[in-house]
C-alpha positions as a Markdown table, in Angstrom:
| # | Residue | x | y | z |
|---|---|---|---|---|
| 1 | Met | 3.2 | 15.4 | 11.0 |
| 2 | Asp | 2.1 | 19.3 | 11.4 |
| 3 | Phe | 4.2 | 22.1 | 13.0 |
| 4 | Asp | 2.8 | 22.0 | 16.3 |
| 5 | Gln | 3.2 | 17.8 | 16.6 |
| 6 | Asp | 7.0 | 18.6 | 15.6 |
| 7 | Gln | 7.3 | 21.3 | 18.2 |
| 8 | Gln | 5.7 | 19.0 | 20.7 |
| 9 | Leu | 7.7 | 16.2 | 19.9 |
| 10 | Asp | 11.5 | 18.0 | 20.2 |
| 11 | Gln | 9.9 | 19.3 | 23.5 |
| 12 | Thr | 9.2 | 16.0 | 24.8 |
| 13 | Val | 12.9 | 15.0 | 23.6 |
| 14 | His | 14.7 | 17.5 | 24.8 |
| 15 | Ser | 13.0 | 17.6 | 28.6 |
| 16 | Leu | 13.3 | 13.7 | 28.5 |
| 17 | Thr | 16.9 | 13.9 | 27.6 |
| 18 | Asp | 17.5 | 17.0 | 29.8 |
| 19 | Phe | 16.3 | 13.8 | 32.7 |
| 20 | Ile | 19.0 | 11.7 | 31.3 |
| 21 | Glu | 21.6 | 14.1 | 31.7 |
| 22 | Ser | 21.0 | 15.0 | 34.9 |
| 23 | Gly | 21.0 | 11.5 | 36.1 |
| 24 | Gln | 16.8 | 11.5 | 37.1 |
| 25 | Asp | 15.8 | 8.3 | 35.5 |
| 26 | Asp | 12.9 | 7.6 | 37.7 |
| 27 | Gln | 11.7 | 11.3 | 36.2 |
| 28 | Phe | 12.5 | 9.7 | 32.6 |
| 29 | Met | 10.5 | 6.5 | 33.2 |
| 30 | Asn | 7.3 | 8.7 | 34.9 |
| 31 | Arg | 7.2 | 11.1 | 31.7 |
| 32 | Phe | 8.2 | 9.2 | 29.2 |
| 33 | Thr | 5.5 | 5.7 | 30.2 |
| 34 | Gln | 3.0 | 8.4 | 30.6 |
| 35 | Leu | 3.4 | 8.9 | 26.3 |
| 36 | His | 1.1 | 6.8 | 24.1 |
| 37 | Asp | 2.1 | 3.8 | 22.3 |
| 38 | Phe | 2.5 | 5.6 | 19.6 |
| 39 | Glu | 4.4 | 8.4 | 21.1 |
| 40 | Met | 6.9 | 6.2 | 22.2 |
| 41 | Gly | 8.2 | 5.2 | 19.5 |
| 42 | Gln | 8.4 | 8.6 | 17.7 |
| 43 | Val | 10.4 | 9.6 | 21.0 |
| 44 | Tyr | 12.5 | 7.1 | 21.0 |
| 45 | Ala | 13.5 | 6.7 | 17.4 |
| 46 | Ala | 14.5 | 10.9 | 18.0 |
| 47 | Leu | 16.3 | 10.7 | 21.0 |
| 48 | Pro | 20.1 | 11.4 | 20.5 |
| 49 | Glu | 22.1 | 8.0 | 20.2 |
| 50 | Asn | 24.0 | 8.5 | 23.2 |
| 51 | Ile | 20.9 | 9.1 | 25.1 |
| 52 | Arg | 18.7 | 6.0 | 24.0 |
| 53 | Gly | 22.6 | 4.1 | 25.6 |
| 54 | Val | 20.9 | 5.2 | 28.8 |
| 55 | Ala | 17.4 | 4.9 | 28.2 |
| 56 | Trp | 17.5 | 1.1 | 26.9 |
| 57 | Arg | 19.5 | 0.1 | 30.0 |
| 58 | Ile | 16.5 | 1.7 | 32.4 |
| 59 | Met | 13.6 | 0.5 | 30.6 |
| 60 | Asp | 12.1 | -3.0 | 31.3 |
| 61 | Asp | 11.9 | -5.7 | 27.9 |
| 62 | Glu | 8.0 | -4.8 | 27.9 |
| 63 | Thr | 8.3 | -1.3 | 27.7 |
| 64 | Leu | 11.0 | -1.7 | 25.0 |
| 65 | Ala | 8.7 | -4.4 | 22.7 |
| 66 | Thr | 6.1 | -1.6 | 23.2 |
| 67 | Val | 8.6 | 0.9 | 21.8 |
| 68 | Phe | 10.1 | -1.7 | 19.1 |
| 69 | Asp | 6.2 | -2.1 | 17.8 |
| 70 | Asn | 5.4 | 1.2 | 17.7 |
| 71 | Leu | 8.4 | 2.8 | 15.4 |
| 72 | Glu | 6.9 | 4.2 | 11.9 |
| 73 | Ile | 10.4 | 4.0 | 10.4 |
| 74 | Asp | 12.0 | 2.0 | 7.8 |
| 75 | Gln | 12.6 | -1.2 | 8.8 |
| 76 | Glu | 16.2 | -1.4 | 8.1 |
| 77 | Asp | 16.4 | 2.0 | 10.7 |
| 78 | Ile | 14.5 | -0.5 | 13.2 |
| 79 | Val | 17.2 | -3.2 | 12.8 |
| 80 | Arg | 19.7 | -0.6 | 13.5 |
| 81 | Leu | 18.1 | 0.6 | 16.8 |
| 82 | Leu | 18.2 | -3.1 | 18.2 |
| 83 | Ala | 21.6 | -3.2 | 17.4 |
| 84 | Glu | 22.8 | -0.6 | 19.7 |
| 85 | Met | 21.7 | -2.7 | 22.4 |
| 86 | Pro | 23.6 | -6.2 | 23.1 |
| 87 | Pro | 22.4 | -9.8 | 20.9 |
| 88 | Gln | 20.7 | -11.0 | 24.2 |
| 89 | Arg | 18.8 | -7.8 | 25.6 |
| 90 | Gly | 17.8 | -7.5 | 21.6 |
| 91 | Ala | 16.4 | -11.4 | 21.5 |
| 92 | Asn | 14.5 | -10.4 | 24.7 |
| 93 | Val | 13.0 | -7.4 | 23.1 |
| 94 | Leu | 11.8 | -9.4 | 20.2 |
| 95 | Gln | 10.3 | -11.8 | 22.0 |
| 96 | Lys | 8.3 | -9.6 | 23.7 |
| 97 | Met | 7.0 | -8.2 | 20.9 |
| 98 | Phe | 3.9 | -9.0 | 18.8 |
| 99 | Ala | 5.0 | -12.0 | 16.8 |
| 100 | Asp | 4.2 | -10.1 | 13.3 |
| 101 | Asn | 6.0 | -7.2 | 13.9 |
| 102 | Glu | 9.0 | -9.4 | 15.4 |
| 103 | Ala | 8.6 | -11.5 | 12.0 |
| 104 | Asp | 8.5 | -8.6 | 10.2 |
| 105 | Leu | 11.6 | -6.8 | 11.6 |
| 106 | Met | 13.6 | -10.2 | 11.4 |
| 107 | Gln | 12.7 | -10.4 | 7.5 |
| 108 | Ala | 14.6 | -7.1 | 7.6 |
| 109 | Met | 17.6 | -8.5 | 9.2 |
| 110 | Asn | 20.2 | -10.4 | 7.3 |
| 111 | Gln | 20.5 | -14.2 | 7.6 |
| 112 | Arg | 23.8 | -13.6 | 10.1 |
| 113 | Thr | 21.9 | -11.6 | 12.8 |
| 114 | Val | 18.5 | -13.8 | 12.4 |
| 115 | Ala | 20.3 | -16.5 | 13.5 |
| 116 | Thr | 22.1 | -14.9 | 16.3 |
| 117 | Tyr | 19.1 | -14.1 | 17.5 |
| 118 | Leu | 16.9 | -17.0 | 17.2 |
| 119 | Ser | 20.1 | -18.9 | 19.4 |
| 120 | Leu | 19.1 | -16.3 | 22.4 |
| 121 | Met | 15.2 | -17.2 | 22.1 |
| 122 | Thr | 13.6 | -20.1 | 23.9 |
| 123 | Lys | 13.2 | -23.0 | 21.7 |
| 124 | Asp | 9.3 | -22.8 | 21.2 |
| 125 | Glu | 10.3 | -18.7 | 20.1 |
| 126 | Ala | 12.4 | -19.6 | 18.1 |
| 127 | Gln | 10.1 | -22.4 | 16.3 |
| 128 | Lys | 7.2 | -19.8 | 16.4 |
| 129 | Ile | 9.4 | -16.8 | 14.4 |
| 130 | Arg | 10.6 | -19.8 | 11.9 |
| 131 | Arg | 7.5 | -20.4 | 10.7 |
| 132 | Leu | 6.1 | -16.5 | 10.6 |
| 133 | Ile | 9.4 | -15.7 | 7.8 |
| 134 | Arg | 8.9 | -18.8 | 6.2 |
| 135 | Tyr | 5.8 | -17.2 | 4.6 |
| 136 | Glu | 6.2 | -15.0 | 1.4 |
| 137 | Asp | 6.5 | -11.1 | 2.1 |
| 138 | Gln | 2.8 | -9.3 | 1.5 |
| 139 | Thr | 0.7 | -12.5 | 2.3 |
| 140 | Ala | -1.6 | -13.3 | 5.5 |
| 141 | Gly | 1.0 | -15.2 | 6.5 |
| 142 | Ala | 3.4 | -12.8 | 6.4 |
| 143 | Leu | 1.1 | -10.4 | 8.4 |
| 144 | Met | -0.7 | -12.3 | 10.6 |
| 145 | Ala | -0.1 | -11.9 | 14.5 |
| 146 | Thr | -0.8 | -15.4 | 16.6 |
| 147 | Glu | -1.3 | -14.2 | 20.1 |
| 148 | Tyr | -5.1 | -14.7 | 19.5 |
| 149 | Leu | -8.0 | -15.8 | 21.7 |
| 150 | Ala | -8.9 | -19.6 | 21.1 |
| 151 | Val | -10.7 | -22.1 | 23.2 |
| 152 | His | -12.2 | -25.1 | 23.1 |
| 153 | Gln | -15.7 | -25.9 | 21.8 |
| 154 | Gly | -17.8 | -27.2 | 24.6 |
| 155 | Ala | -16.6 | -25.0 | 27.5 |
| 156 | Thr | -19.5 | -23.4 | 29.6 |
| 157 | Ile | -18.9 | -19.5 | 29.4 |
| 158 | Glu | -17.5 | -19.0 | 32.3 |
| 159 | Asp | -14.6 | -21.1 | 31.8 |
| 160 | Val | -14.2 | -19.1 | 28.3 |
| 161 | Leu | -14.2 | -16.1 | 30.3 |
| 162 | Gly | -11.6 | -17.4 | 32.5 |
| 163 | Gln | -9.4 | -18.5 | 30.1 |
| 164 | Val | -9.8 | -15.5 | 28.1 |
| 165 | Lys | -8.6 | -13.1 | 31.4 |
| 166 | Lys | -5.4 | -15.2 | 31.6 |
| 167 | Gln | -5.1 | -15.1 | 27.7 |
| 168 | Ala | -5.8 | -10.9 | 27.2 |
| 169 | Glu | -2.7 | -9.9 | 28.2 |
| 170 | Asp | -0.7 | -11.1 | 25.9 |
| 171 | Ala | -3.7 | -11.3 | 22.7 |
| 172 | Glu | -3.0 | -8.7 | 20.2 |
| 173 | Ser | -6.8 | -8.3 | 20.1 |
| 174 | Ile | -9.6 | -9.2 | 22.1 |
| 175 | Thr | -12.8 | -8.2 | 20.2 |
| 176 | Tyr | -13.3 | -11.8 | 19.4 |
| 177 | Val | -12.8 | -15.5 | 20.6 |
| 178 | Tyr | -11.8 | -18.4 | 18.2 |
| 179 | Val | -13.7 | -21.8 | 18.5 |
| 180 | Val | -12.0 | -24.8 | 17.7 |
| 181 | Asp | -12.1 | -28.9 | 17.8 |
| 182 | Asp | -9.1 | -30.8 | 19.5 |
| 183 | Gly | -7.2 | -30.9 | 16.0 |
| 184 | His | -7.2 | -26.7 | 16.4 |
| 185 | Arg | -9.2 | -26.4 | 13.3 |
| 186 | Leu | -11.3 | -23.3 | 13.5 |
| 187 | Ile | -15.4 | -23.9 | 13.9 |
| 188 | Gly | -16.7 | -20.7 | 14.5 |
| 189 | Val | -16.1 | -17.4 | 16.1 |
| 190 | Ala | -17.9 | -15.2 | 19.6 |
| 191 | Ser | -17.6 | -11.8 | 20.3 |
| 192 | Leu | -17.0 | -10.6 | 23.4 |
| 193 | Arg | -19.7 | -9.0 | 23.8 |
| 194 | Asp | -22.1 | -12.4 | 23.2 |
| 195 | Leu | -20.0 | -13.9 | 26.2 |
| 196 | Leu | -20.6 | -11.2 | 28.5 |
| 197 | Ile | -24.3 | -11.1 | 28.1 |
| 198 | His | -25.2 | -14.9 | 28.5 |
| 199 | Pro | -25.3 | -16.7 | 31.8 |
| 200 | Asp | -22.1 | -18.6 | 32.5 |
| 201 | Asp | -23.5 | -22.2 | 32.6 |
| 202 | Met | -24.7 | -21.7 | 28.7 |
| 203 | Thr | -21.9 | -23.7 | 27.0 |
| 204 | Val | -19.6 | -21.7 | 24.1 |
| 205 | Asp | -21.2 | -23.6 | 21.5 |
| 206 | Gln | -24.5 | -21.9 | 22.0 |
| 207 | Ile | -23.6 | -19.0 | 20.9 |
| 208 | Thr | -20.4 | -19.5 | 18.1 |
| 209 | Asn | -21.4 | -18.4 | 15.0 |
| 210 | Thr | -20.5 | -21.0 | 12.8 |
| 211 | Arg | -20.4 | -19.2 | 9.4 |
| 212 | Val | -17.0 | -17.8 | 9.5 |
| 213 | Val | -15.1 | -15.7 | 7.4 |
| 214 | Ser | -11.7 | -16.7 | 7.1 |
| 215 | Val | -8.5 | -15.8 | 5.0 |
| 216 | Lys | -5.3 | -18.8 | 3.8 |
| 217 | Ala | -2.0 | -18.0 | 4.7 |
| 218 | Gly | -0.9 | -17.3 | 1.1 |
| 219 | Asp | -4.1 | -15.5 | 0.1 |
| 220 | Asp | -2.4 | -12.2 | -1.2 |
| 221 | Gln | -2.6 | -8.7 | 1.4 |
| 222 | Arg | -4.7 | -7.1 | -0.7 |
| 223 | Asp | -7.4 | -9.9 | -1.2 |
| 224 | Val | -7.1 | -9.8 | 3.0 |
| 225 | Ala | -7.8 | -5.9 | 2.9 |
| 226 | Gln | -10.4 | -6.3 | 0.5 |
| 227 | Val | -12.3 | -9.1 | 2.7 |
| 228 | Val | -11.9 | -7.0 | 6.0 |
| 229 | Ala | -13.1 | -3.6 | 4.6 |
| 230 | Asp | -16.4 | -5.3 | 3.2 |
| 231 | Tyr | -17.5 | -7.3 | 6.2 |
| 232 | Asn | -15.8 | -4.2 | 8.6 |
| 233 | Phe | -14.0 | -7.1 | 10.5 |
| 234 | Phe | -11.9 | -6.0 | 13.1 |
| 235 | Ser | -9.7 | -9.1 | 13.4 |
| 236 | Ile | -9.8 | -11.9 | 10.3 |
| 237 | Pro | -8.7 | -15.7 | 11.0 |
| 238 | Val | -6.0 | -16.8 | 9.2 |
| 239 | Thr | -5.8 | -20.9 | 8.3 |
| 240 | Asp | -4.2 | -23.6 | 6.8 |
| 241 | Asp | -5.6 | -25.7 | 3.8 |
| 242 | Asp | -6.8 | -28.2 | 6.4 |
| 243 | Gly | -8.5 | -25.2 | 8.2 |
| 244 | Arg | -6.1 | -25.2 | 11.4 |
| 245 | Leu | -5.8 | -21.9 | 12.7 |
| 246 | Leu | -2.8 | -20.4 | 12.2 |
| 247 | Gly | -3.0 | -16.7 | 13.6 |
| 248 | Ile | -5.3 | -13.0 | 12.6 |
| 249 | Val | -4.5 | -10.1 | 11.1 |
| 250 | Thr | -5.6 | -7.4 | 12.5 |
| 251 | Val | -7.4 | -4.1 | 11.4 |
| 252 | Asp | -4.1 | -1.7 | 12.6 |
| 253 | Asp | -2.5 | -4.2 | 10.0 |
| 254 | Ile | -5.1 | -4.3 | 7.4 |
| 255 | Val | -4.7 | -0.1 | 7.8 |
| 256 | Asp | -1.0 | -0.1 | 6.9 |
| 257 | Val | -1.3 | -2.5 | 3.8 |
| 258 | Ile | -4.4 | -0.1 | 2.6 |
| 259 | Asp | -1.5 | 2.8 | 2.8 |
| 260 | Glu | 1.7 | 0.3 | 1.4 |
| 261 | Glu | -0.5 | -0.4 | -1.4 |
| 262 | Ala | -2.3 | 3.4 | -2.2 |
| 263 | Arg | 1.7 | 4.3 | -2.0 |
| 264 | Glu | 2.8 | 1.9 | -4.6 |
| 265 | Glu | 0.2 | 3.0 | -6.9 |
| 266 | Tyr | 0.3 | 6.6 | -6.3 |
| 267 | Ser | 4.5 | 6.2 | -6.8 |
| 268 | Gly | 3.6 | 4.1 | -9.9 |
| 269 | Leu | 1.3 | 6.9 | -11.5 |
| 270 | Ala | 3.8 | 9.5 | -10.4 |
| 271 | Ala | 7.3 | 7.4 | -11.3 |
| 272 | Val | 8.5 | 8.7 | -7.9 |
| 273 | Asp | 8.6 | 7.4 | -4.4 |
| 274 | Val | 6.2 | 9.0 | -2.4 |
| 275 | Ser | 7.0 | 7.3 | 0.4 |
| 276 | Asp | 10.7 | 9.2 | 0.7 |
| 277 | Thr | 9.2 | 12.3 | 2.0 |
| 278 | Asp | 11.9 | 13.1 | 4.4 |
| 279 | Asp | 14.8 | 12.0 | 2.0 |
| 280 | Ser | 17.8 | 14.9 | 0.9 |
| 281 | Ala | 16.9 | 16.8 | -2.7 |
| 282 | Trp | 20.4 | 15.2 | -3.7 |
| 283 | His | 19.3 | 11.6 | -3.2 |
| 284 | Ser | 15.8 | 12.3 | -4.2 |
| 285 | Ala | 17.2 | 13.8 | -7.6 |
| 286 | Val | 19.4 | 10.5 | -7.9 |
| 287 | Lys | 16.8 | 8.4 | -7.5 |
| 288 | Arg | 14.4 | 10.2 | -10.1 |
| 289 | Ile | 17.2 | 10.9 | -13.0 |
| 290 | Pro | 16.9 | 7.2 | -14.6 |
| 291 | Trp | 13.0 | 7.6 | -15.1 |
| 292 | Leu | 13.0 | 11.4 | -16.2 |
| 293 | Leu | 16.2 | 10.7 | -18.8 |
| 294 | Ser | 14.0 | 7.5 | -19.8 |
| 295 | Leu | 11.0 | 9.2 | -20.7 |
| 296 | Leu | 13.1 | 12.2 | -22.3 |
| 297 | Leu | 14.1 | 9.1 | -24.5 |
| 298 | Leu | 10.9 | 8.0 | -25.4 |
| 299 | Gly | 9.8 | 11.6 | -25.5 |
| 300 | Leu | 12.2 | 11.7 | -28.6 |
| 301 | Val | 10.1 | 9.0 | -30.3 |
| 302 | Thr | 7.1 | 11.8 | -30.0 |
| 303 | Thr | 9.7 | 14.6 | -32.1 |
| 304 | Phe | 11.2 | 12.4 | -34.3 |
| 305 | Ser | 7.1 | 11.6 | -35.4 |
| 306 | Val | 6.4 | 15.2 | -35.7 |
| 307 | Asn | 9.4 | 15.9 | -37.9 |
| 308 | Ala | 8.1 | 13.2 | -39.8 |
| 309 | Phe | 5.6 | 15.2 | -41.0 |
| 310 | Glu | 7.6 | 18.3 | -41.4 |
| 311 | Ser | 6.0 | 18.6 | -45.0 |
| 312 | Thr | 2.9 | 18.3 | -43.7 |
| 313 | Ile | 3.2 | 21.6 | -41.0 |
| 314 | Arg | 5.3 | 23.4 | -43.7 |
| 315 | Gln | 2.0 | 23.4 | -46.1 |
| 316 | Ala | 0.3 | 23.8 | -42.9 |
| 317 | Pro | 1.1 | 25.6 | -40.4 |
| 318 | Ile | -2.1 | 26.0 | -38.5 |
| 319 | Leu | -1.6 | 22.2 | -37.5 |
| 320 | Ala | 1.3 | 22.9 | -35.5 |
| 321 | Ala | -0.8 | 25.2 | -33.2 |
| 322 | Phe | -3.2 | 21.8 | -32.3 |
| 323 | Ile | 0.0 | 19.5 | -31.4 |
| 324 | Pro | -0.3 | 20.6 | -27.4 |
| 325 | Ile | -3.8 | 20.0 | -27.2 |
| 326 | Ile | -4.2 | 16.8 | -29.1 |
| 327 | Ala | -1.2 | 15.3 | -27.1 |
| 328 | Gly | -2.2 | 16.8 | -24.2 |
| 329 | Thr | -5.6 | 15.4 | -24.1 |
| 330 | Ala | -4.5 | 12.1 | -25.2 |
| 331 | Gly | -1.9 | 12.0 | -22.3 |
| 332 | Asn | -4.6 | 13.2 | -19.8 |
| 333 | Ala | -7.4 | 10.7 | -20.7 |
| 334 | Gly | -4.5 | 7.6 | -20.5 |
| 335 | Thr | -3.6 | 8.7 | -16.9 |
| 336 | Gln | -7.7 | 9.0 | -15.8 |
| 337 | Ser | -7.9 | 5.6 | -17.8 |
| 338 | Leu | -4.6 | 4.0 | -16.0 |
| 339 | Ala | -6.0 | 5.1 | -12.6 |
| 340 | Leu | -9.4 | 3.5 | -12.7 |
| 341 | Ala | -7.9 | 0.4 | -14.1 |
| 342 | Ile | -4.9 | -0.1 | -11.3 |
| 343 | Arg | -8.0 | 0.9 | -8.7 |
| 344 | His | -10.5 | -2.1 | -10.3 |
| 345 | Phe | -7.1 | -4.5 | -10.3 |
| 346 | Gly | -6.7 | -3.1 | -7.3 |
| 347 | Thr | -9.5 | -3.7 | -5.4 |
| 348 | Gly | -11.2 | -7.0 | -6.8 |
| 349 | Ser | -13.6 | -5.4 | -8.9 |
| 350 | Glu | -16.7 | -7.7 | -9.9 |
| 351 | Lys | -16.3 | -6.7 | -13.1 |
| 352 | Ser | -14.3 | -9.3 | -15.3 |
| 353 | Gly | -11.0 | -7.6 | -17.0 |
| 354 | Trp | -13.1 | -8.0 | -20.5 |
| 355 | Lys | -16.3 | -6.2 | -19.1 |
| 356 | Asn | -13.8 | -3.6 | -17.4 |
| 357 | Leu | -12.1 | -2.9 | -20.6 |
| 358 | Val | -15.6 | -2.5 | -22.3 |
| 359 | Ser | -16.4 | -0.4 | -20.2 |
| 360 | Glu | -14.2 | 2.0 | -20.1 |
| 361 | Leu | -14.0 | 2.0 | -23.5 |
| 362 | Ile | -17.6 | 3.1 | -24.4 |
| 363 | Ser | -17.1 | 5.4 | -21.0 |
| 364 | Ala | -14.0 | 7.0 | -23.8 |
| 365 | Ala | -15.9 | 7.2 | -27.0 |
| 366 | Ile | -18.7 | 9.0 | -25.2 |
| 367 | Leu | -15.7 | 11.7 | -24.2 |
| 368 | Ala | -14.4 | 11.6 | -27.3 |
| 369 | Val | -17.5 | 12.1 | -28.9 |
| 370 | Val | -18.0 | 15.6 | -26.8 |
| 371 | Ala | -14.4 | 16.7 | -27.0 |
| 372 | Gly | -14.3 | 15.9 | -30.6 |
| 373 | Phe | -17.2 | 18.4 | -31.1 |
| 374 | Val | -16.3 | 21.2 | -29.0 |
| 375 | Leu | -13.1 | 21.5 | -30.6 |
| 376 | Gly | -14.1 | 20.9 | -34.1 |
| 377 | Leu | -17.0 | 23.9 | -33.2 |
| 378 | Ile | -14.3 | 25.8 | -32.2 |
| 379 | Val | -11.9 | 25.7 | -35.1 |
| 380 | Met | -15.0 | 26.0 | -37.4 |
| 381 | Phe | -15.6 | 29.7 | -35.8 |
| 382 | Trp | -12.0 | 30.1 | -35.1 |
| 383 | Gln | -10.6 | 29.0 | -38.7 |
| 384 | Gly | -13.7 | 29.1 | -41.0 |
| 385 | Asn | -12.0 | 25.6 | -42.2 |
| 386 | Asp | -14.5 | 22.7 | -42.2 |
| 387 | Gln | -12.2 | 20.2 | -43.0 |
| 388 | Leu | -9.7 | 20.7 | -40.8 |
| 389 | Ala | -12.3 | 21.4 | -37.8 |
| 390 | Leu | -13.3 | 17.6 | -38.7 |
| 391 | Thr | -9.8 | 16.6 | -38.9 |
| 392 | Ile | -9.1 | 17.9 | -35.5 |
| 393 | Ala | -12.5 | 16.8 | -34.1 |
| 394 | Leu | -11.7 | 13.3 | -35.1 |
| 395 | Ser | -8.1 | 13.0 | -34.1 |
| 396 | Ile | -8.7 | 14.5 | -30.7 |
| 397 | Ala | -11.5 | 11.6 | -30.4 |
| 398 | Ile | -9.3 | 9.2 | -31.9 |
| 399 | Gly | -6.6 | 10.3 | -29.0 |
| 400 | Ile | -9.1 | 10.0 | -26.5 |
| 401 | Trp | -10.1 | 7.0 | -27.2 |
| 402 | Leu | -6.9 | 5.2 | -28.4 |
| 403 | Ala | -5.7 | 6.7 | -25.0 |
| 404 | Ala | -8.1 | 4.7 | -23.0 |
| 405 | Leu | -7.3 | 1.5 | -25.0 |
| 406 | Ile | -3.7 | 1.5 | -24.0 |
| 407 | Ala | -4.0 | 2.1 | -20.9 |
| 408 | His | -6.4 | 0.2 | -19.6 |
| 409 | Ala | -5.1 | -3.0 | -21.9 |
| 410 | Ile | -1.5 | -2.8 | -20.4 |
| 411 | Pro | -2.5 | -3.2 | -16.8 |
| 412 | Ala | -5.2 | -5.9 | -18.0 |
| 413 | Leu | -2.0 | -7.6 | -19.5 |
| 414 | Phe | -0.4 | -7.2 | -16.1 |
| 415 | Asn | -3.1 | -8.6 | -14.3 |
| 416 | Lys | -3.3 | -11.5 | -16.7 |
| 417 | Leu | 0.5 | -12.2 | -16.6 |
| 418 | Asn | 0.2 | -12.0 | -12.4 |
| 419 | Phe | 2.1 | -8.9 | -12.3 |
| 420 | Asp | 1.1 | -5.9 | -9.8 |
| 421 | Pro | -0.4 | -3.5 | -12.6 |
| 422 | Ala | 0.5 | -0.6 | -10.2 |
| 423 | Val | 4.2 | -1.1 | -11.0 |
| 424 | Ile | 3.1 | 0.6 | -14.5 |
| 425 | Asn | 4.2 | 4.5 | -14.3 |
| 426 | Gly | 2.0 | 7.2 | -15.6 |
| 427 | Pro | 4.3 | 9.5 | -16.7 |
| 428 | Leu | 5.7 | 6.2 | -19.2 |
| 429 | Val | 1.9 | 5.7 | -19.7 |
| 430 | Thr | 1.2 | 9.5 | -20.9 |
| 431 | Thr | 4.0 | 9.3 | -23.4 |
| 432 | Val | 3.1 | 6.4 | -25.3 |
| 433 | Cys | -0.4 | 7.7 | -24.8 |
| 434 | Asp | 0.6 | 11.1 | -26.9 |
| 435 | Trp | 3.1 | 9.2 | -29.1 |
| 436 | Ala | 0.1 | 7.3 | -30.9 |
| 437 | Ala | -2.5 | 10.4 | -30.6 |
| 438 | Leu | -0.1 | 12.9 | -32.7 |
| 439 | Leu | 0.6 | 9.7 | -34.9 |
| 440 | Val | -3.2 | 9.5 | -35.7 |
| 441 | Tyr | -3.4 | 13.6 | -35.9 |
| 442 | Phe | -0.9 | 13.7 | -38.6 |
| 443 | Gly | -2.0 | 10.6 | -40.0 |
| 444 | Leu | -5.6 | 12.1 | -40.9 |
| 445 | Ala | -3.7 | 15.5 | -41.4 |
| 446 | Ala | -1.5 | 14.2 | -44.8 |
| 447 | Met | -4.6 | 11.9 | -45.7 |
| 448 | Met | -7.2 | 15.3 | -45.6 |
| 449 | Leu | -4.2 | 17.8 | -46.6 |
| 450 | Asp | -5.4 | 18.9 | -50.0 |
| 451 | Ala | -8.6 | 19.3 | -48.3 |
| 452 | Phe | -8.6 | 22.0 | -46.1 |
| 453 | Val | -5.1 | 23.4 | -47.5 |
| 454 | Gly | -7.2 | 25.0 | -50.3 |
| 455 | Lys | -10.2 | 26.8 | -48.3 |
């Protein structure tokens, strides 16, 4: 959020607070309901607690449900906002929310709170939510909404449009109408446009696209996001193993998934949680200290490795001058390879893991030859020592290639073991690549010491 948006939010909160404090409830509601749904969530969360205590009392359940559907804060914070109301009012609001958002929110609650809200809901609503919260996190089942447009095969377009009008108010998306059989198995899909441009007496079967792309409830959210991105869908149906329609995943949820996955990948590469942008300096430092100290200790391994070649450096002090460039270049190459590897696995690249590895190693070999050749020439003209130049050139070339191997093989191994490669962090891989490159460097230097020291 930029400065102008912050200022506008503050002004809106201030004016709404004035309405509440001066007892102008109608003016408050008129101003509040004119806001965009997203802005409603922002403003409600920013209101002082005592003002919110009045605000939720004068809002109806539908307005509050819109607010809670659009709150862009941590789930735990949303739970606390809901807890400011009596349990029955909270249960009423939950029932008016979209089912996927309602289930996400209840998954962030403790079991006692969930049981309380479920006991205050209607029997059908409670059963629906129990089914949704049963799905594992980050799967299609956990993402899906159960408010969708579904009609039975054989119905006329006139009847279908009548059903669409009845269902549209509660549906999360009305772009597609799904056609099911008597067992609620998904048969096909028709767009709202198709329904509007064809005669009313035509049956929906005649315009139904039976080549339906769907996902299973247990599919990983990344796979679902990839399918939606590939086909440019506005929503995608979710079925069980028997093909029964369970719900839909809409494109707004896919955008959230992509954002979440991107944050996870970037957090891994940086070894810091980039989503905590509003965290205090103290809490940010406390959370980063363990990783920083771990990397510091791992960095000592590199220091000890260099110290082990102290006699080699003493005989050829010029070797010390190239430590930063050998280690730094290998670390940079490793970070690049790690980013590409995580991207390959995260987007479901068509290449197999082995093909990705071979492709990356070939690319690294080309980079290694170019970097080694350039640095070797520079050392040759600078020091006038062809053996030293050869040592430096071979060291940086092998270091780059080895860094690519390490940085690509580790996520490949994680993926093979069904662990998320995004948990691997960049600084850790960079430190390991530095260490490996310096071992190669001083190993070669020790072997070729006599050849270039005498020149």
